[in-house]
C-alpha positions in Angstrom: 164.4 138.2 80.8 166.0 136.3 78.0 165.7 139.1 75.6 167.3 141.6 78.0 170.2 139.4 78.7 171.0 138.8 75.1 170.9 142.5 74.2 173.2 143.3 77.1 175.6 140.8 75.8 175.5 142.3 72.3 176.1 145.8 73.6 179.0 144.8 75.7 180.8 143.0 72.8 180.1 146.0 70.5 182.2 148.4 72.9 185.4 146.2 72.0 184.8 145.4 68.4 185.7 147.1 65.1 183.4 148.0 62.3 183.5 144.6 60.7 182.9 143.0 63.9 179.9 145.4 64.4 178.4 144.1 61.2 178.9 140.6 62.3 177.4 141.3 65.6 174.4 142.9 64.0 173.7 139.8 61.9 174.1 137.5 65.1 171.6 139.9 66.9 169.1 139.3 64.0 169.4 135.6 64.3 169.1 135.6 68.0 166.0 137.7 67.8 164.5 135.2 65.3 165.4 132.3 67.7 163.8 134.3 70.6 160.6 134.8 68.6 160.5 131.0 67.8 161.1 130.1 71.4 158.2 132.5 72.5 155.8 130.9 69.9 156.8 127.5 71.0 156.3 128.4 74.7 152.7 129.7 73.8 151.9 126.6 71.9 153.0 124.3 75.0 150.9 126.5 77.2 147.8 126.2 75.2 148.2 122.4 74.9 148.6 122.3 78.8 145.3 124.2 79.2 143.4 121.9 76.7 144.8 118.8 78.6 143.7 120.3 82.0 140.2 121.4 81.0 138.7 118.1 80.8 140.2 117.0 84.2 138.7 120.1 85.7 135.3 119.5 84.0 135.4 115.8 85.1 136.2 116.9 88.7 133.1 119.3 88.6 130.9 116.7 87.2 132.0 114.2 89.7 131.3 116.7 92.5 127.9 117.5 91.2 127.1 113.8 90.8 128.2 113.2 94.5 126.2 116.1 95.7 123.1 114.7 93.8 123.6 111.3 95.2 123.9 112.7 98.8 120.8 114.6 98.3 118.9 111.6 96.8 119.8 109.7 100.1 118.0 112.3 102.2 114.2 111.9 102.6 111.5 114.3 101.8 110.5 115.8 105.1 107.2 117.6 105.9 105.8 119.2 109.0 102.1 119.7 109.5 100.6 121.9 112.2 97.1 121.9 113.4 95.4 123.9 116.2 92.8 126.5 116.9 90.0 127.6 119.3 87.0 125.7 120.4 83.8 126.7 122.2 81.2 124.4 123.5 78.0 124.5 125.8 79.3 121.7 128.1 82.3 121.6 130.4 85.5 119.8 129.4 85.0 117.3 132.1 81.4 116.4 130.9 82.4 116.3 127.3 85.4 113.9 127.9 83.0 111.6 130.0 80.3 111.6 127.3 79.2 108.3 125.6 77.7 107.2 122.2 75.2 104.5 123.3 76.0 101.2 121.8 79.5 102.1 120.7 81.5 104.1 123.3 81.0 103.9 126.9 81.2 107.0 129.4 84.8 107.5 130.2 86.1 105.7 127.2 85.8 108.7 124.8 89.1 109.5 123.0 89.1 113.1 121.6 92.4 113.7 119.8 91.4 116.9 118.2 89.8 120.1 119.8 89.4 118.4 123.1 89.6 121.5 125.3 87.1 124.4 125.5 89.5 127.1 124.5 92.8 127.1 122.7 94.2 123.7 121.4 97.3 122.7 119.7 96.1 119.4 118.3 99.2 118.1 116.8 102.5 118.6 115.0 102.8 115.8 112.4 106.2 115.0 110.9 106.3 112.9 107.7 109.3 111.4 106.0 109.4 109.5 102.7 112.1 108.4 100.3 112.8 106.0 97.5 114.8 103.2 98.8 115.9 101.6 95.6 114.4 101.0 92.1 112.0 98.6 93.8 110.8 100.1 97.1 109.7 103.4 98.6 109.3 103.9 102.4 107.3 106.4 104.6 107.0 107.1 108.3 104.6 109.5 109.9 105.1 110.6 113.5 102.2 112.2 115.4 103.1 114.6 118.2 100.1 115.5 120.3 99.6 118.8 122.0 100.7 117.4 125.4 104.0 116.3 123.9 103.4 112.6 123.7 104.4 111.0 120.3 103.3 108.0 118.5 104.2 106.3 115.2 101.1 106.8 113.1 102.3 104.9 110.0 105.6 103.5 109.1 105.7 101.2 105.9 107.2 100.3 102.7 105.6 99.8 99.3 106.8 98.3 96.0 107.3 100.3 92.9 107.9 98.0 90.1 105.7 94.9 90.4 104.2 93.4 87.1 100.6 93.0 86.3 99.4 96.1 88.0 100.2 94.7 91.5 101.4 96.7 94.5 102.6 95.3 97.9 102.7 97.3 101.1 103.7 96.2 104.7 104.3 97.8 108.1 102.0 100.0 110.2 99.4 101.9 108.0 95.8 102.9 107.7 93.4 100.6 105.8 92.0 101.8 102.5 88.4 100.5 103.8 85.8 103.1 102.4 86.3 106.7 101.4 88.0 108.5 104.3 89.6 105.9 106.6 93.0 106.2 104.9 93.2 109.9 105.0 94.9 111.9 107.6 93.3 114.7 109.6 95.0 117.6 107.7 93.2 116.5 104.5 89.7 115.7 106.1 86.7 117.8 104.6 85.7 118.6 108.2 87.6 119.3 111.5 86.2 116.1 113.1 85.8 112.5 112.2 82.8 111.3 110.5 80.5 110.0 113.3 80.0 106.3 111.9 83.8 106.0 111.4 84.5 107.1 114.9 81.9 104.8 116.4 83.1 101.7 114.5 86.8 102.2 114.2 87.8 104.7 116.9 89.7 107.9 116.4 92.7 106.3 114.7 90.6 104.5 112.1 90.8 100.9 110.9 94.4 99.8 110.4 97.5 98.8 112.3 100.4 96.5 111.8 99.8 94.4 108.7 100.3 93.8 105.0 98.3 94.9 101.8 98.2 93.8 98.2 96.4 96.0 95.6 95.7 95.2 91.8 94.8 97.7 89.2 93.0 96.1 86.4 94.0 96.8 82.7 90.6 98.4 81.9 89.9 101.6 80.1 88.5 103.0 83.3 90.0 102.9 86.8 89.3 99.7 88.6 91.3 98.5 91.7 90.9 95.7 94.2 92.8 95.1 97.3 93.2 92.7 100.2 94.7 93.6 103.7 95.4 91.7 106.8 96.0 93.4 110.3 96.6 92.2 113.9 93.2 92.3 115.8 92.3 95.4 117.7 89.5 95.6 120.4 89.4 99.5 119.8 88.2 98.6 116.3 85.7 96.0 117.4 87.9 92.9 116.7 89.7 90.4 119.1 93.3 91.1 119.9 94.0 87.6 121.2 97.2 85.9 119.9 96.7 84.8 116.4 93.5 86.8 116.0 93.7 88.9 112.8 91.3 91.3 110.8 90.9 90.8 107.1 89.8 93.7 104.8 88.9 93.6 101.1 87.6 96.3 98.7 87.0 97.2 95.2 87.2 100.8 93.9 86.4 102.3 90.6 86.1 105.8 89.0 84.6 107.1 85.6 83.8 110.3 83.9 80.2 111.1 83.3 80.1 114.1 80.9 82.1 116.7 82.9 81.5 115.0 86.2 83.6 112.3 87.9 82.2 109.5 89.7 84.1 107.5 92.5 82.6 104.4 94.0 83.6 101.6 96.2 82.6 98.3 98.1 84.4 97.4 101.2 84.3 94.5 103.7 86.2 93.7 107.0 85.9 90.6 109.1 87.6 89.4 112.3 86.7 87.8 115.5 84.3 89.4 117.9 85.3 90.6 121.3 83.7 91.8 124.5 85.3 92.6 127.7 85.1 89.8 130.3 83.3 90.5 133.7 84.1 89.5 137.2 81.5 87.9 139.7 80.0 91.2 140.4 79.6 92.2 136.8 82.4 94.7 136.7 84.7 94.7 133.5 88.1 92.9 134.1 91.0 95.1 132.7 92.6 93.7 129.6 90.5 90.6 129.7 88.3 89.8 126.6 86.2 87.0 125.4 85.7 85.8 121.8 82.1 85.5 120.5 82.0 84.5 116.8 82.7 87.0 114.1 82.5 90.8 113.5 81.6 91.7 109.9 81.5 95.3 108.5 80.1 96.2 105.2 80.8 99.5 103.4 79.6 101.5 100.4 80.9 104.8 99.3 79.9 107.1 96.5 81.5 110.5 95.5 80.6 112.8 92.6 82.6 115.9 91.7 81.2 118.4 89.2 83.6 121.2 87.9 82.5 124.8 87.8 83.9 127.8 86.0 87.3 128.8 87.1 88.7 127.0 90.1 85.1 126.1 91.6 83.6 122.6 91.9 80.7 120.8 93.7 81.6 117.6 95.5 78.8 115.3 97.0 80.5 112.6 99.1 78.6 109.7 100.7 79.4 106.7 102.7 77.3 103.9 104.6 78.5 101.1 106.9 76.9 98.3 108.8 78.4 96.1 111.5 77.1 92.8 112.4 78.8 91.6 115.7 78.3 88.3 117.4 78.0 88.8 121.2 77.1 85.8 123.3 73.9 84.4 122.0 72.8 87.4 119.7 74.2 89.4 116.7 74.4 93.1 117.3 73.5 95.1 114.1 74.4 98.7 114.0 74.4 101.0 110.8 75.3 104.5 110.0 76.0 107.0 107.3 77.2 110.5 106.4 76.5 112.7 103.5 78.6 115.8 102.7 78.0 118.6 100.1 81.1 120.6 99.5 81.2 123.9 97.4 84.6 125.1 96.4 83.9 128.8 95.4 87.3 129.5 94.0 90.8 128.8 94.7 90.7 130.5 98.0 87.2 130.0 99.5 85.0 126.9 100.1 82.1 125.9 102.1 80.1 122.7 103.0 77.6 120.9 104.9 77.5 117.5 106.4 74.9 115.2 108.0 75.9 112.2 110.1 73.4 109.6 111.3 73.5 106.1 113.1 70.1 104.9 112.2 70.2 101.2 113.2 71.6 100.4 116.6 70.2 97.1 117.7 72.6 95.9 120.5 70.2 93.8 122.4 70.4 96.1 125.3 67.5 98.7 125.6 69.8 101.2 127.2 72.1 101.2 124.2 69.7 100.4 121.3 69.1 104.0 120.5 68.5 105.2 116.8 68.4 109.0 117.0 72.1 109.6 117.1 72.9 112.4 114.5 74.9 115.3 113.9 74.8 118.3 111.6 77.8 120.3 110.6 78.5 123.4 108.5 81.9 125.0 107.6 83.6 127.9 105.9 87.3 127.8 104.9 89.9 130.2 103.5 93.1 128.9 101.8 95.4 132.0 101.2 97.8 129.6 99.4 98.1 125.9 98.7 99.6 124.9 102.0 97.8 126.9 104.5 94.1 126.9 105.6 91.8 128.5 108.1 88.5 126.7 108.9 85.4 128.0 110.8 83.0 125.0 111.6 79.9 124.7 113.6 78.4 121.4 115.0 75.0 120.7 116.3 75.6 117.2 117.8 72.8 114.9 119.0 74.9 111.6 119.2 76.3 112.0 122.8 74.9 111.2 126.1 76.0 113.0 129.3 75.2 111.5 132.7 73.0 108.9 130.9 70.8 111.7 129.4 70.7 112.9 125.7 72.4 116.1 125.3 72.5 118.5 122.3 76.1 119.9 122.1 76.7 123.1 120.2 80.3 123.5 119.0 82.1 126.3 117.2 85.7 125.5 116.1 88.2 127.9 114.4 91.2 125.9 113.2 94.4 126.5 111.2 96.4 123.9 109.3 100.0 124.6 108.0 102.1 122.5 105.8 105.8 122.9 105.6 108.3 121.1 103.4 108.1 118.4 100.8 105.0 116.1 100.6 103.1 114.3 98.0 99.9 115.4 96.5 96.6 114.9 98.3 94.4 112.1 97.2 91.0 113.3 95.7 
C-alpha cells in the first residue's frame, strides 16, 4: 500500500515537471525505494522478534494445561469392575441345600451361601474396587460387593502407609486378615469356585477380618521374611465374642525362598479372642442376639506352597493349609482340626486344571451328635483363560461334609462359571 501511494505521487508530479525536474524526481524515487525496502526489512525483523517472544508463552500455556490435566487425572482413583456368575447343577433341591448343616460348625438354617446358591443360573456378584494414592505417605482402597439380589456391602475400606522406615507398614479400616494362605484373597482369585472347607467352617464365608488395624514388618534378610500383627472387633460368625471391648488378635510369620527352580512359601498363623456361645432360655431354645463368654478361642494355622515352573508358561503348584481351633465352651474345650491340599497344573497361558481335597479330621465338640470326623470333599476343575482378565471354569465337587435332615448326604455339584475383570486393578498376589 505504501509503495503504490509513493509511485502514484511521483507519476503525478512528473506530468507537470520539466526534464530537469524529471531527473530530480527519478533520484527521489530511488531514495524512496531504498527507504521503503529498509522499512519492510525492519517490519520483518519486528515480526520475528514478536514470534520469538510469544512462543515461550504459548509453550508455557501448553505445559500448564498438560500439568493441570495430569493433576486432575492423578486425583481420580483407579476403578475396577469384576463380574462373576455361571450355572450350577446339584442333586439336591435349593431348599435342602440352604438348610444343610456342617456338624460342629454350622447349624441347619445358618448356612450362608454367597456363591452359586441356586440350582441353575447365578449372578454371584459385581465387585467394584477403587484405589488411589492419597499423598506421599498414604494409599487408600475400597471394595464394594454387590450381590446378585442387588444388596450391597462394603467388603473392604482401608488406608495403608507407603513410606514408613525400617520395613514397617501400617493399615487400618475394614479389611481381610492375612491369617494363613487364602483368607486375605478375594473370590475372583481363588483357585476353585468355592471356599476351602476348613476356612468356611471356622471363619464363615467372609473370612477372618473386619474393622481393625494391622502392622507388618519385613525383615532386612536376603530372603523374604515378614511378621504381622492385627487387632479386630470380635465377631461371633468367626467364633469370637462380639461383646463390647471384646477383640480378636491375629499374628503371623511368613517367608519364601528359592529351592533350585522351585519357589517355596510357608507361614505360621495364630488367632485368639474370647469364646462365645449363644445363650438359651428356660426351654433350651437359643435367645436371639444373646451370647455368653466362656474363656478363650485359639486358632493355629500352618500353610505351605510349592511352585515349580515348567517349559513355556506352564507350572505346577502344590498348596496346603492346616488349622486347629481350641474353643473353651462351658466346662470343656472343643478341639476341631481340618486341612486342604490342592495340586494345580497350569498347562500353558490359556489352560489350567487342578484337584483339591478338603477334610475336617478332628471334630471333638463334646456332643456325640456333632463330633463327626468324616467331613470331607473332593473337587476337580478345568479352566480356560482366553486373555489375562477373563476366565471360564468348569468344576465338579463330591461333597461329604453336609448333613441334610440330620442325615449324611453326598452332594454332587457341577459348576460352570465366568469371571470378567474390567478397568485398572493391581496385580494378583501369588
